N, C-alpha and C positions, 0 to 999 in steps of 0.2 A: 142283376135284373134291370130292365130298362126303366128309364125315368117315366113317371106317370104324366101323361099329357092332360092339360086342362080340358080340352074339348072332349076327351074320352070320359073324364070324370063328370063333366056336365051332362053327357048322354047316358050316364049310368053304367058305363063300362069300367068298373072299378076292379082292379086286381089286388089281391091281398099280398101284403109285404110281410115276409117272415122276419120278425124281430126276436132277438134272444130274450127270453123271459126269465123271471125269477125261478120258475119251476125247473128250468134246465140246469142252472148253476146251483140253485139252492140258497143263494144269498145275493144281496145287493151291496156293492162296495159303497161305503159312506162318501158323501160329497166332501169336497175340500172345505166348504163352509162349515159343515157340522163338525168335521175333524178339527178345524181350527178353533171353533167355539169350545170343544171339549178340552183341547190343549190349554186354552186360556183359562177355563174353569180350574183345571188341574194346577195351573201355575199359581193361582190365588189360594187354592185349598191346600196344596202340598208344598210348593216351592217357597212361597212367602214366609211361612213359619220357620222353615229351615234357614232361609237367608237371614231372618231376624236373629235367630239363635247364633248363627255363625258371626254375623256382624257385631252384635252387641254383647254376647256372652263369651264367645271364644276369642275374638279379637279386641274386645273392649272399645268398640266404636269404628266408625268409617275410616278413620286415619290408620288404625291398626290393620284393617282389611286392605287399605290402599298400599301399605308397605309389603304385604304378602299376598298379592292378587292370585297367583297361580295356586298356591296352597289353599287359599280361601275358596276358589272355585272347585278344587278337589273336595274340600269339606262340604260343599253344597251339592255337587253333582252325584257323589257316591251315595250319600243317604237318600237322595231323591230317586236314584235308580233302584236302590234296595226296597224302598217303600212302594214304588210302582211295580217292581217285581213281585212283591208280596200280594198286592191287589190283583195283578194279572194272573198269578198262580192260583189264587183262591177262586176267583169268579170270572176271569177273563175280561174284567172291566176295572178301570180306575173310576174315582168319583165323577170326574168330568164326562167320561164315556157313559156312565150310568145315567147321568142327567140328560144326555142327548140320545139315549136309547141305542148306543153303539157297543160293539164287543169285538174282541180280537179272536180271530180263528186261524187255524193252521190249514192252509189250502189243500194239501193232499188228503186230509181226513175230514175237513170241514167241521172240526170240533175244536175245543180249547187246546192251544198248543202245549207241548211238553215243556217242562221246566228249563231244559237246556236251550230250546228255541227261544223261549221268553228271555232268558239271560243274554243270548246272542243278540236278540233284537234290542234289548235295553242298552247294551254296550255300543252297538252300531248307531242307535238313535242319538246317543250322547256325542259320539264321534262325528256324526253327520251334522249335528248342531254346531259343534266347534269348528268344523272345516267348511261351513257354508254350502255343503252339498245338499242341504234340505231344499234347495231351489229345484232339485230334481222332480219334486212332486208337481210343479207347475207345467212340466214338459212331458209327463208320463201319461199316456192314454188311460192306463188302468187305475189312475188316481191313487196309487200307492207310493209311499215314501221309499227312499233307497234302502233303508233298514228293513222295511217290509218285503221288498223284492228279494233281497239277499237272504233273509230268514225264511221266506216262503209263507209269510203271514199276510193278513189283510184286516183292516178295520171295516166291519160291515154293520148294517143295521140289525139290531136284535129283534127278531120277530115274535118273541115270547109275549111281550107286553104291548 
């Protein structure tokens, strides 16, 4: 469609521009800002207690963790992925996502994803975090992470509340 001219607008010759609306897709993909805030909230609510347990109970302090960093990160990321998997399987939301009115959907059905898809997404999200491919979200027009693109999921605004 041609660009709107100011003089046409001034004279009242306004043409309507067709924009994709929420009704066509049925959902609105969450903004990067809200997604980041939800991740930050989850990191304090879910990740920090796990890290505390691993640092001070499993390894008896930071020095013990420093000697076994790879094993320590496995002890941190596996329980985190399992806890997030449990939350996402039950309601499609982690505590951080619930706080910012977000939910995870499976794009082909626009419903809560099946357990295998959630598990795939959790594994991919931890791998993308470790390999720094999380930067993909800043260059993707659809505002989805690499794990979401591969798994066929999206973090969207929950329109229930």
